[in-house]
C-alpha positions in Angstrom: 102.4 89.3 0.8 100.5 91.1 3.6 100.4 89.8 7.1 96.6 89.5 6.8 97.0 87.1 3.8 99.7 85.1 5.6 97.5 84.8 8.7 94.5 83.8 6.6 96.4 81.2 4.7 97.9 79.6 7.7 94.5 79.5 9.4 93.0 78.0 6.3 95.5 75.1 6.5 94.3 74.3 10.0 90.7 74.6 8.7 91.5 72.2 5.8 93.0 69.6 8.1 90.1 69.7 10.5 87.6 69.9 7.6 89.0 66.7 6.0 89.1 64.9 9.3 85.5 65.8 10.2 84.3 65.0 6.6 86.0 61.6 6.8 84.6 60.7 10.2 81.1 62.2 10.0 77.9 60.2 9.8 75.7 61.2 6.9 76.2 62.5 3.4 77.6 65.8 2.2 80.0 66.6 5.0 82.8 66.6 2.5 81.8 70.2 2.0 83.5 70.9 5.3 86.8 70.3 3.5 85.9 73.3 1.3 84.0 75.5 3.8 86.4 75.2 6.8 89.4 76.6 5.0 87.4 79.3 3.3 85.8 80.5 6.6 89.2 80.4 8.4 90.8 82.5 5.6 88.0 85.0 5.4 87.7 85.5 9.2 91.5 85.6 9.7 92.0 88.1 6.9 89.1 90.3 7.9 89.9 90.4 11.6 93.6 91.1 11.0 92.7 94.0 8.7 90.0 95.3 11.1 92.0 95.2 14.3 95.4 96.4 13.0 93.6 99.1 11.0 94.1 101.9 13.4 97.4 101.3 15.1 99.9 98.7 15.9 100.2 99.5 19.6 99.6 96.7 22.2 100.4 94.1 19.6 100.2 91.1 21.9 96.7 91.9 23.1 95.6 92.5 19.5 97.1 89.2 18.3 95.3 87.3 21.1 92.0 89.1 20.2 92.5 88.4 16.4 93.2 84.7 17.1 90.2 84.4 19.5 87.8 86.0 17.0 89.1 84.0 14.1 89.1 80.7 15.9 85.5 81.4 17.1 83.7 83.2 14.4 85.1 80.9 11.7 83.0 78.1 13.2 79.8 80.0 12.6 80.8 81.1 9.1 81.8 77.5 8.3 78.3 76.2 9.4 76.7 78.8 7.1 78.9 77.8 4.2 78.3 74.1 4.9 74.6 74.6 4.9 74.7 76.6 1.6 76.8 73.8 0.0 74.6 71.0 1.4 71.5 72.8 0.1 73.0 73.2 -3.4 74.0 69.6 -3.4 70.6 68.5 -2.1 68.7 70.6 -4.7 70.9 69.4 -7.6 71.5 65.7 -6.8 69.2 64.7 -3.9 72.3 63.7 -1.9 73.9 65.6 1.0 71.3 64.6 3.6 71.8 64.5 7.4 72.6 61.5 9.4 68.9 60.5 9.4 68.5 61.0 5.6 66.6 64.2 6.2 67.2 67.3 4.0 69.5 70.0 5.2 68.0 73.0 7.1 66.8 76.0 5.0 69.5 78.6 4.7 67.5 81.2 6.7 67.0 78.6 9.5 70.7 78.0 9.6 71.4 81.6 10.5 69.8 80.8 13.9 70.7 77.1 14.1 74.3 78.0 13.3 74.7 79.6 16.7 73.8 76.3 18.5 75.9 74.3 16.0 78.8 76.7 16.6 78.6 76.1 20.3 78.8 72.3 19.7 81.7 72.6 17.2 83.6 74.9 19.6 83.2 72.4 22.3 84.7 69.6 20.1 87.2 71.6 18.0 87.5 75.1 19.5 90.3 73.8 21.8 92.3 73.3 18.5 91.2 76.3 16.4 91.4 79.1 19.0 94.9 78.4 20.4 96.3 77.5 17.0 94.9 80.8 15.6 96.4 82.8 18.4 99.7 80.9 17.8 99.6 81.6 14.1 99.0 85.3 14.9 102.2 85.4 17.0 104.1 83.4 14.3 103.1 85.8 11.5 104.0 88.8 13.7 107.4 87.2 14.6 108.2 86.4 10.9 107.3 90.0 10.0 109.6 91.4 12.7 112.5 89.2 11.4 111.9 90.4 7.9 111.9 94.1 9.0 115.0 93.8 11.2 
């Protein structure tokens, strides 16, 4: 299994835990989609950034690991909001459920591309202190495990 896949899977576990917690504690319908969207976005971002940043060379590993963790822990919030909105729209169109806390329909998908930036700022304020450091730590953990297997 590649390091990018390991990194993505471990980040998705953190995303799953936070997604379940937020879905359980959120006001409104449809936030259970976070339990699906958060691990997917964490995996996709983690896998992509690991592959992208370690593509050229493996020099300056510590700096690259910090950058990968920072990008994964941050960008995954935006991607999760986009996935959440897509899921909530599908749920709303098919069942009429998955409304906001005021029983209003979810934002249109094209609107969420812009609103997602503001929502990302809010979610980073509340949960970024968990996702960013844990993603950086997971990067160092995967790198350490890889070094032990090579040695």
